[in-house]
N, CA, C, O and the ligand as a Tripos MOL2 file, in Angstrom:
@<TRIPOS>MOLECULE
protein
  245   243    62     0     0
PROTEIN
NO_CHARGES

@<TRIPOS>ATOM
      1 N          85.4540   68.4550   -3.9310 N.3       1 MET1
      2 CA         86.5130   68.3170   -4.8690 C.3       1 MET1
      3 C          86.4350   69.2140   -5.9530 C.2       1 MET1
      4 O          85.3500   69.3210   -6.5260 O.2       1 MET1
      5 N          87.4180   69.8890   -6.3380 N.am      2 LYS2
      6 CA         87.5950   70.9050   -7.5180 C.3       2 LYS2
      7 C          88.0190   70.2240   -8.6600 C.2       2 LYS2
      8 O          88.9430   69.4320   -8.4780 O.2       2 LYS2
      9 N          87.5480   70.3380   -9.8640 N.am      3 ARG3
     10 CA         87.8070   69.9490  -11.0220 C.3       3 ARG3
     11 C          88.5700   71.1320  -11.7110 C.2       3 ARG3
     12 O          88.3440   72.3200  -11.4770 O.2       3 ARG3
     13 N          89.5570   70.6220  -12.6430 N.am      4 PHE4
     14 CA         90.3970   71.6720  -13.5780 C.3       4 PHE4
     15 C          89.9340   71.3730  -14.8020 C.2       4 PHE4
     16 O          89.7900   70.1680  -15.0090 O.2       4 PHE4
     17 N          89.5900   72.2810  -15.8830 N.am      5 ASP5
     18 CA         89.4910   71.9300  -17.0870 C.3       5 ASP5
     19 C          90.7320   72.0060  -17.7330 C.2       5 ASP5
     20 O          90.9540   71.1860  -18.6240 O.2       5 ASP5
     21 N          91.7040   72.9620  -17.4070 N.am      6 LYS6
     22 CA         93.0450   72.8200  -18.1370 C.3       6 LYS6
     23 C          93.8930   71.7130  -17.5640 C.2       6 LYS6
     24 O          93.6510   71.1660  -16.4880 O.2       6 LYS6
     25 N          94.8830   71.4280  -18.3400 N.am      7 TYR7
     26 CA         95.9530   70.5260  -17.9910 C.3       7 TYR7
     27 C          96.7190   71.1620  -17.0080 C.2       7 TYR7
     28 O          97.1090   72.3230  -17.1340 O.2       7 TYR7
     29 N          97.0060   70.3000  -15.8140 N.am      8 GLU8
     30 CA         97.8060   70.6260  -14.7360 C.3       8 GLU8
     31 C          99.2170   69.9610  -14.8620 C.2       8 GLU8
     32 O          99.4050   68.7810  -14.5690 O.2       8 GLU8
     33 N         100.1240   70.7410  -15.2850 N.am      9 PRO9
     34 CA        101.5670   69.9880  -15.4000 C.3       9 PRO9
     35 C         102.1000   69.4580  -13.9990 C.2       9 PRO9
     36 O         101.8280   69.9500  -12.9040 O.2       9 PRO9
     37 N         102.8300   68.4690  -14.2210 N.am     10 GLU10
     38 CA        103.6080   67.9180  -12.9390 C.3      10 GLU10
     39 C         104.6070   68.7120  -12.2500 C.2      10 GLU10
     40 O         104.8760   68.7210  -11.0490 O.2      10 GLU10
     41 N         105.2210   69.5170  -13.4050 N.am     11 ARG11
     42 CA        106.4650   70.3210  -13.0100 C.3      11 ARG11
     43 C         106.0620   71.7750  -13.4520 C.2      11 ARG11
     44 O         105.1850   71.9980  -14.2870 O.2      11 ARG11
     45 N         106.8340   72.7910  -12.7700 N.am     12 CYS12
     46 CA        106.4780   74.0320  -13.0770 C.3      12 CYS12
     47 C         107.9130   74.9970  -13.1140 C.2      12 CYS12
     48 O         108.7960   74.8180  -12.2760 O.2      12 CYS12
     49 N         108.0000   75.7990  -13.9440 N.am     13 TRP13
     50 CA        109.2470   76.7690  -14.1850 C.3      13 TRP13
     51 C         109.1570   77.7620  -12.8340 C.2      13 TRP13
     52 O         108.1710   78.4400  -12.5450 O.2      13 TRP13
     53 N         110.2120   77.7060  -12.1920 N.am     14 VAL14
     54 CA        110.3040   78.8880  -11.1060 C.3      14 VAL14
     55 C         111.4640   79.3980  -11.4770 C.2      14 VAL14
     56 O         112.4430   78.6580  -11.3890 O.2      14 VAL14
     57 N         111.6210   80.6270  -11.9260 N.am     15 GLY15
     58 CA        112.9150   81.1580  -12.2240 C.3      15 GLY15
     59 C         113.6250   80.2130  -13.2520 C.2      15 GLY15
     60 O         113.0480   79.9710  -14.3120 O.2      15 GLY15
     61 N         114.6930   79.7410  -13.0210 N.am     16 GLU16
     62 CA        115.2960   78.9750  -13.9830 C.3      16 GLU16
     63 C         115.4600   77.5690  -13.4380 C.2      16 GLU16
     64 O         116.3580   76.8090  -13.8010 O.2      16 GLU16
     65 N         114.5350   77.2810  -12.5460 N.am     17 GLN17
     66 CA        114.2840   75.9250  -12.1440 C.3      17 GLN17
     67 C         112.9670   75.2080  -12.5310 C.2      17 GLN17
     68 O         111.8310   75.6820  -12.5210 O.2      17 GLN17
     69 N         113.3530   74.0090  -12.8610 N.am     18 HIS18
     70 CA        111.7790   73.3330  -13.3060 C.3      18 HIS18
     71 C         111.5220   72.2960  -12.0110 C.2      18 HIS18
     72 O         112.0250   71.1790  -11.8940 O.2      18 HIS18
     73 N         110.7450   72.8560  -11.2090 N.am     19 LYS19
     74 CA        110.4900   72.0710  -10.0310 C.3      19 LYS19
     75 C         109.4500   71.2970  -10.0880 C.2      19 LYS19
     76 O         108.5990   71.4050  -10.9710 O.2      19 LYS19
     77 N         109.4080   70.4210   -9.1360 N.am     20 ILE20
     78 CA        108.4650   69.3620   -9.0390 C.3      20 ILE20
     79 C         107.2820   69.9250   -8.1750 C.2      20 ILE20
     80 O         107.4500   70.4680   -7.0830 O.2      20 ILE20
     81 N         106.0060   69.7260   -8.8140 N.am     21 VAL21
     82 CA        104.6290   70.1380   -8.1910 C.3      21 VAL21
     83 C         104.1480   69.0400   -7.2240 C.2      21 VAL21
     84 O         104.1860   67.8260   -7.4240 O.2      21 VAL21
     85 N         103.6950   69.6800   -6.1540 N.am     22 TYR22
     86 CA        102.8400   68.7050   -5.3500 C.3      22 TYR22
     87 C         101.5040   69.3670   -5.1150 C.2      22 TYR22
     88 O         101.4450   70.5800   -4.9140 O.2      22 TYR22
     89 N         100.4230   68.5970   -5.1360 N.am     23 ALA23
     90 CA         99.0710   69.0090   -5.2310 C.3      23 ALA23
     91 C          98.7000   69.6630   -3.8770 C.2      23 ALA23
     92 O          98.0510   70.7060   -3.8050 O.2      23 ALA23
     93 N          99.2260   68.8750   -2.6590 N.am     24 THR24
     94 CA         98.8830   69.5610   -1.4300 C.3      24 THR24
     95 C         100.0490   69.8890   -0.2800 C.2      24 THR24
     96 O         101.1250   69.2900   -0.2690 O.2      24 THR24
     97 N          99.7630   70.7110    0.4880 N.am     25 LYS25
     98 CA        100.9850   71.0430    1.4200 C.3      25 LYS25
     99 C         101.3670   69.7230    2.0230 C.2      25 LYS25
    100 O         102.5600   69.4530    1.8850 O.2      25 LYS25
    101 N         100.6440   68.8460    2.6530 N.am     26 GLU26
    102 CA        100.8400   67.5750    3.3650 C.3      26 GLU26
    103 C         101.6730   66.9560    2.2610 C.2      26 GLU26
    104 O         102.7790   66.6080    2.6730 O.2      26 GLU26
    105 N         101.4670   66.7270    1.0240 N.am     27 GLU27
    106 CA        102.3450   65.8000    0.1530 C.3      27 GLU27
    107 C         103.6980   66.4380    0.0480 C.2      27 GLU27
    108 O         104.7200   65.7540    0.1100 O.2      27 GLU27
    109 N         103.7200   67.7700   -0.1140 N.am     28 ALA28
    110 CA        104.9500   68.4350   -0.3020 C.3      28 ALA28
    111 C         105.8610   68.3710    1.0660 C.2      28 ALA28
    112 O         107.0880   68.2920    1.0070 O.2      28 ALA28
    113 N         105.2470   68.4080    2.1060 N.am     29 GLU29
    114 CA        106.0240   68.2750    3.5650 C.3      29 GLU29
    115 C         106.3730   66.6940    3.5750 C.2      29 GLU29
    116 O         107.4640   66.3370    4.0190 O.2      29 GLU29
    117 N         105.5710   65.8830    3.1540 N.am     30 ALA30
    118 CA        105.9500   64.4150    3.3330 C.3      30 ALA30
    119 C         107.1540   64.3340    2.2870 C.2      30 ALA30
    120 O         108.1940   63.8010    2.6750 O.2      30 ALA30
    121 N         107.0910   64.7560    1.1790 N.am     31 ALA31
    122 CA        108.3430   64.3870    0.2110 C.3      31 ALA31
    123 C         109.5190   65.1850    0.8570 C.2      31 ALA31
    124 O         110.6730   64.7580    0.8170 O.2      31 ALA31
    125 N         109.1860   66.3280    1.4380 N.am     32 ALA32
    126 CA        110.5900   67.1740    1.9590 C.3      32 ALA32
    127 C         111.0920   66.3160    3.1380 C.2      32 ALA32
    128 O         112.3000   66.3800    3.3630 O.2      32 ALA32
    129 N         110.3250   65.5100    3.9330 N.am     33 ARG33
    130 CA        110.8910   64.6950    4.9170 C.3      33 ARG33
    131 C         111.7440   63.6380    4.2070 C.2      33 ARG33
    132 O         112.9030   63.4010    4.5460 O.2      33 ARG33
    133 N         111.1770   63.0810    3.3100 N.am     34 VAL34
    134 CA        111.9550   61.8990    2.6770 C.3      34 VAL34
    135 C         113.0780   62.3250    2.2460 C.2      34 VAL34
    136 O         114.0130   61.5510    2.4480 O.2      34 VAL34
    137 N         113.4110   63.6460    1.5240 N.am     35 ALA35
    138 CA        114.3960   64.0330    0.8540 C.3      35 ALA35
    139 C         115.4120   64.2390    2.0000 C.2      35 ALA35
    140 O         116.5420   63.7510    1.9850 O.2      35 ALA35
    141 N         114.9100   65.0100    3.0030 N.am     36 GLU36
    142 CA        115.8530   65.1680    4.0880 C.3      36 GLU36
    143 C         116.5630   63.9620    4.6230 C.2      36 GLU36
    144 O         117.7610   63.9250    4.9070 O.2      36 GLU36
    145 N         115.7120   62.9870    4.7320 N.am     37 TYR37
    146 CA        116.1320   61.6020    5.1940 C.3      37 TYR37
    147 C         117.2580   60.9960    4.3590 C.2      37 TYR37
    148 O         118.3210   60.5130    4.7500 O.2      37 TYR37
    149 N         116.7270   61.1510    2.9690 N.am     38 ASP38
    150 CA        117.6030   60.3710    1.8680 C.3      38 ASP38
    151 C         119.0860   61.1830    1.7220 C.2      38 ASP38
    152 O         120.1310   60.6190    1.3970 O.2      38 ASP38
    153 N         118.9700   62.4560    1.9940 N.am     39 HIS39
    154 CA        120.2810   63.2740    1.5470 C.3      39 HIS39
    155 C         120.9110   63.7440    2.8090 C.2      39 HIS39
    156 O         121.8730   64.5030    2.6850 O.2      39 HIS39
    157 N         120.4810   63.3800    4.1260 N.am     40 HIS40
    158 CA        121.0810   63.7610    5.3350 C.3      40 HIS40
    159 C         121.1660   65.0750    5.3530 C.2      40 HIS40
    160 O         122.2650   65.5960    5.5380 O.2      40 HIS40
    161 N         120.0580   65.8210    5.1690 N.am     41 ILE41
    162 CA        120.1140   67.2180    5.2590 C.3      41 ILE41
    163 C         118.7360   67.7140    5.9780 C.2      41 ILE41
    164 O         117.8280   66.8870    6.0570 O.2      41 ILE41
    165 N         118.5540   68.8930    6.4550 N.am     42 SER42
    166 CA        117.4050   69.3450    7.3290 C.3      42 SER42
    167 C         117.0710   70.8940    6.7530 C.2      42 SER42
    168 O         117.8150   71.5210    5.9970 O.2      42 SER42
    169 N         115.9480   71.3050    7.2150 N.am     43 GLY43
    170 CA        115.7190   72.5690    6.7690 C.3      43 GLY43
    171 C         114.8690   72.8970    5.6370 C.2      43 GLY43
    172 O         114.6840   74.0630    5.2890 O.2      43 GLY43
    173 N         114.3170   71.8390    5.0200 N.am     44 LEU44
    174 CA        113.6810   71.9790    3.7630 C.3      44 LEU44
    175 C         112.2960   72.5550    4.1790 C.2      44 LEU44
    176 O         111.7070   72.1180    5.1680 O.2      44 LEU44
    177 N         111.7860   73.5630    3.3860 N.am     45 THR45
    178 CA        110.3630   74.0110    3.6190 C.3      45 THR45
    179 C         109.4870   73.7640    2.4200 C.2      45 THR45
    180 O         109.9190   73.3170    1.3570 O.2      45 THR45
    181 N         108.3690   74.0450    2.6260 N.am     46 VAL46
    182 CA        107.4200   73.9940    1.5480 C.3      46 VAL46
    183 C         106.7350   75.3550    1.3700 C.2      46 VAL46
    184 O         106.5520   76.0920    2.3380 O.2      46 VAL46
    185 N         106.3140   75.7230   -0.0190 N.am     47 TYR47
    186 CA        105.6460   76.9320    0.0060 C.3      47 TYR47
    187 C         104.7180   77.0250   -1.1430 C.2      47 TYR47
    188 O         105.1470   76.4840   -2.1620 O.2      47 TYR47
    189 N         103.5550   77.5780   -1.2310 N.am     48 LYS48
    190 CA        102.4630   77.6900   -2.2830 C.3      48 LYS48
    191 C         102.9300   78.2990   -3.3510 C.2      48 LYS48
    192 O         103.4010   79.4300   -3.2300 O.2      48 LYS48
    193 N         102.8840   77.6650   -4.5860 N.am     49 CYS49
    194 CA        103.4720   78.3870   -5.8100 C.3      49 CYS49
    195 C         102.5840   79.7540   -6.1690 C.2      49 CYS49
    196 O         101.3620   79.7930   -6.0210 O.2      49 CYS49
    197 N         103.3070   80.7610   -6.6150 N.am     50 GLU50
    198 CA        102.7630   81.7960   -6.9990 C.3      50 GLU50
    199 C         102.1120   81.6280   -8.2630 C.2      50 GLU50
    200 O         101.1920   82.4140   -8.4910 O.2      50 GLU50
    201 N         102.3800   80.8050   -9.1030 N.am     51 TYR51
    202 CA        102.0020   80.4810  -10.4840 C.3      51 TYR51
    203 C         100.7280   79.6040  -10.5430 C.2      51 TYR51
    204 O          99.8980   79.8500  -11.4180 O.2      51 TYR51
    205 N         100.5620   78.7930   -9.8350 N.am     52 GLY52
    206 CA         99.4200   77.9150   -9.8460 C.3      52 GLY52
    207 C          98.8360   77.2850   -8.3520 C.2      52 GLY52
    208 O          99.2460   77.6300   -7.2440 O.2      52 GLY52
    209 N          97.9960   76.4860   -8.5690 N.am     53 ASP53
    210 CA         97.3870   76.0050   -7.1420 C.3      53 ASP53
    211 C          98.0440   74.6920   -6.9550 C.2      53 ASP53
    212 O          97.4880   73.6270   -7.2240 O.2      53 ASP53
    213 N          99.4300   74.8160   -6.4120 N.am     54 HIS54
    214 CA        100.0730   73.6570   -6.0460 C.3      54 HIS54
    215 C         101.2210   74.1540   -5.1660 C.2      54 HIS54
    216 O         101.2910   75.3460   -4.8660 O.2      54 HIS54
    217 N         102.1500   73.2330   -4.7350 N.am     55 TRP55
    218 CA        103.1400   73.3910   -3.7500 C.3      55 TRP55
    219 C         104.6180   73.1030   -4.3810 C.2      55 TRP55
    220 O         104.8320   72.3270   -5.3120 O.2      55 TRP55
    221 N         105.4880   73.7970   -3.7660 N.am     56 HIS56
    222 CA        106.8760   73.2360   -4.0720 C.3      56 HIS56
    223 C         107.8130   73.0480   -2.5420 C.2      56 HIS56
    224 O         107.4090   73.4300   -1.4440 O.2      56 HIS56
    225 N         108.9640   72.4550   -2.7740 N.am     57 ILE57
    226 CA        109.8590   72.3080   -1.9680 C.3      57 ILE57
    227 C         110.9510   73.2060   -2.0500 C.2      57 ILE57
    228 O         111.6320   73.2960   -3.0710 O.2      57 ILE57
    229 N         111.1380   73.8250   -1.1050 N.am     58 ALA58
    230 CA        112.5570   74.8870   -1.0980 C.3      58 ALA58
    231 C         113.5070   74.6660   -0.1920 C.2      58 ALA58
    232 O         113.1010   74.4230    0.9440 O.2      58 ALA58
    233 N         114.7190   74.6820   -0.3800 N.am     59 SER59
    234 CA        115.9090   74.6290    0.4550 C.3      59 SER59
    235 C         116.3070   75.8070    0.9220 C.2      59 SER59
    236 O         116.2210   76.8210    0.2300 O.2      59 SER59
    237 N         116.8010   75.8120    2.1830 N.am     60 SER60
    238 CA        116.9980   76.9880    2.7970 C.3      60 SER60
    239 C         118.4920   77.6650    2.8400 C.2      60 SER60
    240 O         118.8700   78.6150    3.5250 O.2      60 SER60
    241 N         119.1550   76.9450    1.9780 N.am     61 HIS61
    242 CA        120.6550   77.3430    1.8500 C.3      61 HIS61
    243 C         120.9470   77.5710    0.2140 C.2      61 HIS61
    244 O         122.0690   77.8960   -0.1730 O.2      61 HIS61
    245 ZN        104.4430   76.0650   -9.3080 Zn       62 ZN62
@<TRIPOS>BOND
     1     1     2 1
     2     2     3 1
     3     3     4 2
     4     3     5 am
     5     5     6 1
     6     6     7 1
     7     7     8 2
     8     7     9 am
     9     9    10 1
    10    10    11 1
    11    11    12 2
    12    11    13 am
    13    13    14 1
    14    14    15 1
    15    15    16 2
    16    15    17 am
    17    17    18 1
    18    18    19 1
    19    19    20 2
    20    19    21 am
    21    21    22 1
    22    22    23 1
    23    23    24 2
    24    23    25 am
    25    25    26 1
    26    26    27 1
    27    27    28 2
    28    27    29 am
    29    29    30 1
    30    30    31 1
    31    31    32 2
    32    31    33 am
    33    33    34 1
    34    34    35 1
    35    35    36 2
    36    35    37 am
    37    37    38 1
    38    38    39 1
    39    39    40 2
    40    39    41 am
    41    41    42 1
    42    42    43 1
    43    43    44 2
    44    43    45 am
    45    45    46 1
    46    46    47 1
    47    47    48 2
    48    47    49 am
    49    49    50 1
    50    50    51 1
    51    51    52 2
    52    51    53 am
    53    53    54 1
    54    54    55 1
    55    55    56 2
    56    55    57 am
    57    57    58 1
    58    58    59 1
    59    59    60 2
    60    59    61 am
    61    61    62 1
    62    62    63 1
    63    63    64 2
    64    63    65 am
    65    65    66 1
    66    66    67 1
    67    67    68 2
    68    67    69 am
    69    69    70 1
    70    70    71 1
    71    71    72 2
    72    71    73 am
    73    73    74 1
    74    74    75 1
    75    75    76 2
    76    75    77 am
    77    77    78 1
    78    78    79 1
    79    79    80 2
    80    79    81 am
    81    81    82 1
    82    82    83 1
    83    83    84 2
    84    83    85 am
    85    85    86 1
    86    86    87 1
    87    87    88 2
    88    87    89 am
    89    89    90 1
    90    90    91 1
    91    91    92 2
    92    91    93 am
    93    93    94 1
    94    94    95 1
    95    95    96 2
    96    95    97 am
    97    97    98 1
    98    98    99 1
    99    99   100 2
   100    99   101 am
   101   101   102 1
   102   102   103 1
   103   103   104 2
   104   103   105 am
   105   105   106 1
   106   106   107 1
   107   107   108 2
   108   107   109 am
   109   109   110 1
   110   110   111 1
   111   111   112 2
   112   111   113 am
   113   113   114 1
   114   114   115 1
   115   115   116 2
   116   115   117 am
   117   117   118 1
   118   118   119 1
   119   119   120 2
   120   119   121 am
   121   121   122 1
   122   122   123 1
   123   123   124 2
   124   123   125 am
   125   125   126 1
   126   126   127 1
   127   127   128 2
   128   127   129 am
   129   129   130 1
   130   130   131 1
   131   131   132 2
   132   131   133 am
   133   133   134 1
   134   134   135 1
   135   135   136 2
   136   135   137 am
   137   137   138 1
   138   138   139 1
   139   139   140 2
   140   139   141 am
   141   141   142 1
   142   142   143 1
   143   143   144 2
   144   143   145 am
   145   145   146 1
   146   146   147 1
   147   147   148 2
   148   147   149 am
   149   149   150 1
   150   150   151 1
   151   151   152 2
   152   151   153 am
   153   153   154 1
   154   154   155 1
   155   155   156 2
   156   155   157 am
   157   157   158 1
   158   158   159 1
   159   159   160 2
   160   159   161 am
   161   161   162 1
   162   162   163 1
   163   163   164 2
   164   163   165 am
   165   165   166 1
   166   166   167 1
   167   167   168 2
   168   167   169 am
   169   169   170 1
   170   170   171 1
   171   171   172 2
   172   171   173 am
   173   173   174 1
   174   174   175 1
   175   175   176 2
   176   175   177 am
   177   177   178 1
   178   178   179 1
   179   179   180 2
   180   179   181 am
   181   181   182 1
   182   182   183 1
   183   183   184 2
   184   183   185 am
   185   185   186 1
   186   186   187 1
   187   187   188 2
   188   187   189 am
   189   189   190 1
   190   190   191 1
   191   191   192 2
   192   191   193 am
   193   193   194 1
   194   194   195 1
   195   195   196 2
   196   195   197 am
   197   197   198 1
   198   198   199 1
   199   199   200 2
   200   199   201 am
   201   201   202 1
   202   202   203 1
   203   203   204 2
   204   203   205 am
   205   205   206 1
   206   206   207 1
   207   207   208 2
   208   207   209 am
   209   209   210 1
   210   210   211 1
   211   211   212 2
   212   211   213 am
   213   213   214 1
   214   214   215 1
   215   215   216 2
   216   215   217 am
   217   217   218 1
   218   218   219 1
   219   219   220 2
   220   219   221 am
   221   221   222 1
   222   222   223 1
   223   223   224 2
   224   223   225 am
   225   225   226 1
   226   226   227 1
   227   227   228 2
   228   227   229 am
   229   229   230 1
   230   230   231 1
   231   231   232 2
   232   231   233 am
   233   233   234 1
   234   234   235 1
   235   235   236 2
   236   235   237 am
   237   237   238 1
   238   238   239 1
   239   239   240 2
   240   239   241 am
   241   241   242 1
   242   242   243 1
   243   243   244 2
@<TRIPOS>SUBSTRUCTURE
     1 MET1         2 RESIDUE 1 A MET
     2 LYS2         6 RESIDUE 1 A LYS
     3 ARG3        10 RESIDUE 1 A ARG
     4 PHE4        14 RESIDUE 1 A PHE
     5 ASP5        18 RESIDUE 1 A ASP
     6 LYS6        22 RESIDUE 1 A LYS
     7 TYR7        26 RESIDUE 1 A TYR
     8 GLU8        30 RESIDUE 1 A GLU
     9 PRO9        34 RESIDUE 1 A PRO
    10 GLU10       38 RESIDUE 1 A GLU
    11 ARG11       42 RESIDUE 1 A ARG
    12 CYS12       46 RESIDUE 1 A CYS
    13 TRP13       50 RESIDUE 1 A TRP
    14 VAL14       54 RESIDUE 1 A VAL
    15 GLY15       58 RESIDUE 1 A GLY
    16 GLU16       62 RESIDUE 1 A GLU
    17 GLN17       66 RESIDUE 1 A GLN
    18 HIS18       70 RESIDUE 1 A HIS
    19 LYS19       74 RESIDUE 1 A LYS
    20 ILE20       78 RESIDUE 1 A ILE
    21 VAL21       82 RESIDUE 1 A VAL
    22 TYR22       86 RESIDUE 1 A TYR
    23 ALA23       90 RESIDUE 1 A ALA
    24 THR24       94 RESIDUE 1 A THR
    25 LYS25       98 RESIDUE 1 A LYS
    26 GLU26      102 RESIDUE 1 A GLU
    27 GLU27      106 RESIDUE 1 A GLU
    28 ALA28      110 RESIDUE 1 A ALA
    29 GLU29      114 RESIDUE 1 A GLU
    30 ALA30      118 RESIDUE 1 A ALA
    31 ALA31      122 RESIDUE 1 A ALA
    32 ALA32      126 RESIDUE 1 A ALA
    33 ARG33      130 RESIDUE 1 A ARG
    34 VAL34      134 RESIDUE 1 A VAL
    35 ALA35      138 RESIDUE 1 A ALA
    36 GLU36      142 RESIDUE 1 A GLU
    37 TYR37      146 RESIDUE 1 A TYR
    38 ASP38      150 RESIDUE 1 A ASP
    39 HIS39      154 RESIDUE 1 A HIS
    40 HIS40      158 RESIDUE 1 A HIS
    41 ILE41      162 RESIDUE 1 A ILE
    42 SER42      166 RESIDUE 1 A SER
    43 GLY43      170 RESIDUE 1 A GLY
    44 LEU44      174 RESIDUE 1 A LEU
    45 THR45      178 RESIDUE 1 A THR
    46 VAL46      182 RESIDUE 1 A VAL
    47 TYR47      186 RESIDUE 1 A TYR
    48 LYS48      190 RESIDUE 1 A LYS
    49 CYS49      194 RESIDUE 1 A CYS
    50 GLU50      198 RESIDUE 1 A GLU
    51 TYR51      202 RESIDUE 1 A TYR
    52 GLY52      206 RESIDUE 1 A GLY
    53 ASP53      210 RESIDUE 1 A ASP
    54 HIS54      214 RESIDUE 1 A HIS
    55 TRP55      218 RESIDUE 1 A TRP
    56 HIS56      222 RESIDUE 1 A HIS
    57 ILE57      226 RESIDUE 1 A ILE
    58 ALA58      230 RESIDUE 1 A ALA
    59 SER59      234 RESIDUE 1 A SER
    60 SER60      238 RESIDUE 1 A SER
    61 HIS61      242 RESIDUE 1 A HIS
    62 ZN62       245 GROUP 0 **** ****
């Protein structure tokens, strides 16, 4: 287990978007599947943030 001394925000600015932060790839993928189901869409992907040690969901359109 890693400990972080600094505060880890739950959201992160990516360009002009304030994106939700997921701690792990598995968590982001699970959230992506739920969002796909809720919104009747597909093709959501997850990626590791370049600004921090966390993951985001990206839509492919
Ligand atoms: Zn981020």
